[in-house]
C-alpha positions in Angstrom: 2.0 47.1 -17.3 2.4 43.8 -19.1 5.7 43.6 -20.9 6.4 40.9 -23.4 9.6 39.6 -24.9 9.4 37.4 -28.0 12.0 35.1 -29.4 13.5 37.0 -32.4 12.3 35.7 -35.8 15.0 37.5 -37.9 17.4 34.9 -39.4 20.2 34.1 -37.0 19.3 36.9 -34.6 20.3 35.6 -31.2 19.9 38.6 -28.9 17.0 39.1 -26.6 15.0 42.2 -25.6 15.4 41.8 -21.8 17.8 39.9 -19.6 16.9 38.6 -16.1 18.4 41.6 -14.4 16.0 44.0 -16.0 13.1 41.5 -15.6 13.7 41.6 -11.9 13.7 45.4 -11.9 10.4 45.5 -13.7 8.7 42.9 -11.6 9.9 44.6 -8.4 8.0 47.6 -9.5 4.9 45.5 -10.0 5.0 44.9 -13.7 4.2 41.6 -15.3 6.9 40.3 -17.7 6.2 37.6 -20.2 9.1 35.8 -21.9 8.7 33.4 -24.8 10.3 30.1 -24.0 13.9 29.9 -25.2 14.0 33.6 -26.1 17.2 34.2 -24.1 18.9 30.8 -24.6 21.5 32.0 -27.1 22.3 35.0 -24.8 23.0 32.7 -21.9 19.6 33.1 -20.2 17.6 29.9 -19.8 13.9 30.0 -19.0 14.6 29.1 -15.3 16.7 32.3 -14.9 13.8 34.4 -16.1 11.4 32.6 -13.8 13.7 33.2 -10.8 13.7 36.9 -11.8 9.9 37.0 -11.6 8.9 36.4 -15.3 6.3 34.1 -16.6 7.2 31.9 -19.5 4.8 31.5 -22.4 5.2 29.0 -25.3 4.4 31.0 -28.4 5.1 34.4 -29.9 1.3 34.7 -30.5 0.8 34.7 -26.8 3.3 37.4 -26.3 1.6 39.7 -28.7 -1.9 38.8 -27.5 -1.2 39.6 -23.9 1.5 42.3 -23.8 0.9 46.0 -23.8 4.6 46.7 -24.4 6.6 44.3 -26.6 10.4 44.7 -26.2 12.4 43.3 -29.1 15.8 43.7 -30.7 15.4 43.7 -34.5 12.6 45.0 -36.7 9.3 43.1 -37.1 9.3 40.1 -39.4 6.2 39.5 -41.7 4.6 36.9 -39.4 4.5 39.5 -36.6 2.6 42.0 -38.7 -0.6 40.1 -38.2 -0.1 39.9 -34.4 0.0 43.6 -33.7 -2.8 45.3 -31.7 -4.0 48.8 -31.6 -2.0 51.0 -29.2 0.4 48.2 -28.5 3.9 49.5 -28.0 6.8 47.8 -29.8 10.4 48.8 -29.0 13.1 47.6 -31.5 15.7 48.7 -33.9 13.3 49.4 -36.7 15.7 51.5 -38.9 12.7 53.0 -40.8 14.6 56.3 -41.2 17.3 54.5 -43.2 15.7 51.5 -44.8 12.5 51.6 -46.9 10.1 49.0 -45.7 6.7 49.9 -46.9 5.1 46.6 -45.9 6.2 46.8 -42.2 5.4 50.6 -42.0 1.9 50.0 -43.4 1.3 47.2 -41.0 2.2 49.5 -38.1 -0.1 52.2 -39.4 -3.0 49.8 -40.2 -2.9 48.2 -36.8 -2.3 51.6 -35.1 0.6 50.1 -33.2 3.2 52.4 -31.5 6.7 51.8 -32.7 9.6 53.1 -30.6 12.8 53.0 -32.6 15.9 52.5 -30.4 18.2 53.9 -33.1 16.3 57.2 -33.0 17.1 57.8 -29.3 19.3 60.9 -29.6 20.7 62.9 -26.7 21.0 66.7 -26.8 24.6 66.5 -27.8 23.7 64.4 -30.9 25.0 61.1 -29.6 22.9 57.9 -29.9 23.4 55.9 -26.7 21.7 52.7 -27.8 23.7 52.6 -31.1 27.1 53.3 -29.5 27.7 49.9 -27.8 26.4 47.9 -30.8 28.6 50.0 -33.1 31.6 49.2 -30.9 30.8 45.5 -31.1 30.1 45.6 -34.9 33.2 47.6 -35.6 35.3 45.0 -33.7 33.7 42.1 -35.4 34.0 43.7 -38.8 37.8 43.5 -38.7 37.7 40.0 -37.2 35.3 38.8 -40.0 37.7 40.3 -42.6 40.5 38.3 -41.1 38.4 35.2 -41.3 37.2 35.7 -44.9 40.6 36.6 -46.2 41.5 32.9 -45.5 41.4 30.5 -48.5 39.1 28.1 -46.7 36.4 30.8 -46.4 36.6 31.9 -50.0 39.3 34.5 -49.6 42.6 34.8 -51.5 44.5 33.0 -48.8 46.3 35.8 -46.9 46.7 36.4 -43.2 45.7 39.9 -42.2 48.5 40.3 -39.8 51.9 42.1 -39.9 54.6 39.5 -40.4 58.4 40.0 -40.6 59.6 40.1 -44.1 56.2 40.6 -45.7 54.3 43.8 -46.6 51.3 44.6 -44.4 47.8 44.5 -45.9 45.9 47.8 -46.4 42.6 48.5 -44.8 40.3 51.4 -45.8 37.6 52.4 -43.3 34.7 54.6 -44.4 33.5 56.7 -41.4 35.3 57.4 -38.1 32.4 57.0 -35.7 32.3 54.5 -32.9 32.2 51.5 -35.4 35.1 52.9 -37.5 37.2 53.7 -34.4 36.8 50.1 -33.1 37.5 48.6 -36.5 40.7 50.7 -36.7 41.8 49.7 -33.2 41.6 46.0 -34.1 43.4 46.6 -37.4 46.2 48.6 -35.8 46.6 45.8 -33.3 47.1 43.4 -36.2 49.8 45.7 -37.6 47.9 46.6 -40.7 48.1 49.8 -42.8 44.9 51.6 -41.9 43.2 54.6 -43.4 40.0 56.2 -42.3 37.9 58.5 -44.4 35.9 61.0 -42.3 33.9 64.1 -43.1 33.9 65.9 -39.8 37.0 67.9 -38.9 36.1 67.8 -35.2 36.0 64.0 -35.4 39.3 63.9 -37.5 41.0 65.8 -34.7 39.7 63.4 -32.1 40.7 60.3 -34.2 44.2 61.7 -34.8 44.7 61.8 -31.0 43.3 58.4 -30.5 45.0 56.7 -33.4 48.3 58.2 -34.2 49.3 55.2 -36.3 46.4 55.7 -38.7 46.0 58.0 -41.6 42.8 60.0 -41.0 41.8 61.7 -44.2 39.2 64.3 -44.8 36.5 63.0 -47.1 37.4 63.5 -50.7 36.0 61.3 -53.5 39.2 61.3 -55.6 41.4 60.7 -52.6 39.1 57.9 -51.4 39.3 56.2 -54.8 43.1 56.2 -54.7 43.0 54.6 -51.3 40.3 52.1 -52.4 42.2 50.6 -55.3 45.2 50.0 -53.1 43.1 48.4 -50.3 42.9 44.7 -49.5 39.9 45.3 -47.2 37.2 48.0 -47.4 35.1 48.3 -44.3 32.0 50.6 -44.4 30.7 51.9 -41.1 28.5 54.7 -42.6 24.7 54.4 -42.6 22.7 56.0 -45.4 21.0 59.3 -44.6 17.2 59.5 -45.0 16.3 60.4 -48.6 19.8 59.8 -50.0 19.7 57.2 -52.8 23.1 57.7 -54.5 25.8 55.3 -53.4 29.1 56.8 -52.2 31.0 53.8 -53.7 29.8 52.9 -57.2 30.0 49.6 -59.0 32.6 51.1 -61.3 34.8 51.9 -58.2 34.4 48.4 -56.8 35.4 46.9 -60.2 38.8 48.7 -59.8 39.6 47.1 -56.5 42.1 44.3 -56.2 40.7 40.9 -57.3 39.6 38.8 -54.3 39.7 41.8 -52.0 37.1 42.1 -49.3 34.2 44.5 -48.5 32.7 44.3 -45.1 29.6 46.5 -45.1 28.2 47.1 -41.6 25.2 49.1 -43.0 24.4 46.2 -45.3 23.2 48.4 -48.2 22.9 51.9 -49.4 26.5 53.2 -49.3 28.2 50.7 -51.6 26.3 50.1 -54.9 27.3 46.4 -55.0 26.2 45.7 -51.4 23.0 43.9 -50.6 21.8 42.5 -47.3 23.2 39.1 -46.3 22.6 37.0 -43.2 24.8 35.3 -40.6 23.7 31.9 -42.1 24.7 33.0 -45.7 27.0 36.0 -45.2 29.1 36.4 -48.3 28.9 36.6 -52.1 31.3 37.7 -54.9 30.6 40.6 -57.1 33.0 42.4 -59.4 35.6 39.8 -58.2 35.3 41.2 -54.7 34.1 39.2 -51.7 31.1 41.1 -50.0 30.0 40.6 -46.4 26.9 42.7 -45.7 25.4 41.4 -42.5 23.5 44.2 -40.7 23.3 42.4 -37.3 26.8 41.3 -36.6 26.5 41.8 -32.8 24.3 38.6 -32.9 27.5 36.7 -33.3 28.2 37.4 -29.6 24.7 37.7 -28.1 25.6 37.4 -24.4 27.9 40.4 -24.7 25.6 42.3 -27.0 22.4 41.8 -25.1 23.9 42.9 -21.8 25.6 46.0 -23.5 22.3 46.9 -25.2 20.3 46.9 -22.0 22.8 49.2 -20.2 21.3 51.9 -22.5 17.8 50.6 -23.4 16.9 49.4 -19.9 16.2 52.8 -18.3 14.0 53.8 -21.2 12.0 50.6 -20.9 11.6 51.1 -17.2 10.5 54.8 -17.6 7.8 53.8 -20.1 6.6 50.9 -18.0 6.5 53.0 -14.8 4.9 56.2 -16.1 3.0 55.2 -19.2 3.7 56.4 -22.7 1.4 59.5 -22.7 3.2 61.0 -19.7 6.6 60.1 -21.1 5.7 61.7 -24.5 4.7 64.9 -22.7 7.7 65.1 -20.5 10.7 63.3 -22.2 11.6 64.8 -25.5 14.2 62.0 -26.1 11.6 59.3 -26.0 9.1 61.4 -27.9 11.5 61.8 -30.7 12.2 58.1 -31.1 8.6 57.2 -31.9 8.1 56.4 -35.5 4.4 55.5 -35.7 1.5 56.3 -33.3 -2.2 55.8 -33.7 -2.0 55.2 -37.4 0.3 58.1 -38.2 4.0 58.5 -39.0 5.2 60.9 -36.4 8.9 61.1 -37.2 9.9 63.3 -40.1 12.9 61.1 -41.2 10.7 58.1 -41.4 8.1 60.0 -43.5 10.8 61.5 -45.8 12.5 58.1 -46.3 9.2 56.4 -47.2 7.8 59.3 -49.2 4.8 59.3 -46.9 3.0 62.0 -45.0 4.0 62.6 -41.4 2.5 64.6 -38.6 3.6 66.3 -35.3 3.5 63.9 -32.4 2.2 66.6 -30.1 -1.1 67.1 -31.9 -4.3 66.7 -29.9 -5.3 63.8 -32.1 -2.3 61.7 -31.3 -2.3 62.5 -27.6 -6.0 62.0 -27.2 -5.7 58.3 -26.3 
C-alpha cells in the first residue's frame, strides 16, 4: 500500500502523522511511504531521518494526495485539501465530525467518495478512547501552564502569579470535567499550590478522582453549585467536549459575566460548552469577552510536537499498520473498533453520531453497497 503523510495545513499545527520509527515498520512490510518535505521538521524529524527509515520525500501536498492510497494526517482537512481527495482514498485524522459541524468538509468527503477514519472515534470495549487519552493528558497539562502564562500582566492578564506564596491567598481554579485532561490539569494546579475544584458527573469517576487527588474538591455536577464555584474562580478550565446534537452551552454568557474581572477561561474544546468561547489559534490564542480573558485553542498539543507526535503514534501506529497490511475491507469485516471509527465511506455517512450532528442521513457500514468495493 502507498501511505502518504502531508505537512499539516492547519494554522500552527506542528505535529506529523508518522514518525521515522513507524515509517521503518511500514517499509519493512513492503509498503511505500511518501513524506512531504519538511512535514516532520517541527516534531524533530528532518527529511533525512525519514529517508533513512525507507521513506520517499515529495515536494508538495498535491503529490501526496495524487499518489497515496492511505493518507495519514493529524488534524482535520483544510479547504485546499478538499479538491485533492480521490475516490476510495483513505484519510486518517482527528476529524471531530461527531462534535463539530463542518458541512463543507463533510460534503467534500461525500462528493469525492473518500474514506475518513476518525481517530477520536476509536473506542475500546470498555469505553476508553486510546488515541484521545495521551493528547488529553498533554492538553490538560498545557491548559494549566497556559493559564499561568496568561495570568501575567505582560500577556494581558491581571498580573498575578498562579502559585502558592507565603503570606498571600492562593488562587482558585475550577475545572469542568474529571477525565484524563481534567485530571492532568488538576495535578499541575495542585503542584502549584492552588485551590482546585473539579466538577464531574460520574460518581464512579468521582470516587477515582478522590483517591488520586485528596487535596482537590471533587464535586458532583450541579448547576447551582458550579455557579457558586465559578464566581469565586480566578481560572476556569473546560475539559468537556460537546455531545453530538447538544447545542445548549453549559456555561452561559450571563454566568461568564459574573466571573471576576480579568479572570481566565481556558477552553480545551474550543467551543460548544461555554457560550462565550470561540475557536482561536496558537498564533492568535486569546481575546477578552465579558471582561474575561478567553484562550480557546483546540490543538494545544501542537505546542510540544515532538512529545505529542510520539505519544500519538503509540496508539495510532498499530491501527495504521493493520490497515496497511490487511486492507480496509478485511479490517472492516474483522475489527469492530476500526469499523466504528469510519465516518464516511463511498459517498455515505456511516457513523450515526456524525449523521446526527450534521442533521444528515447515515447508513449502516455493513451494507452490501458499502462493502461492494
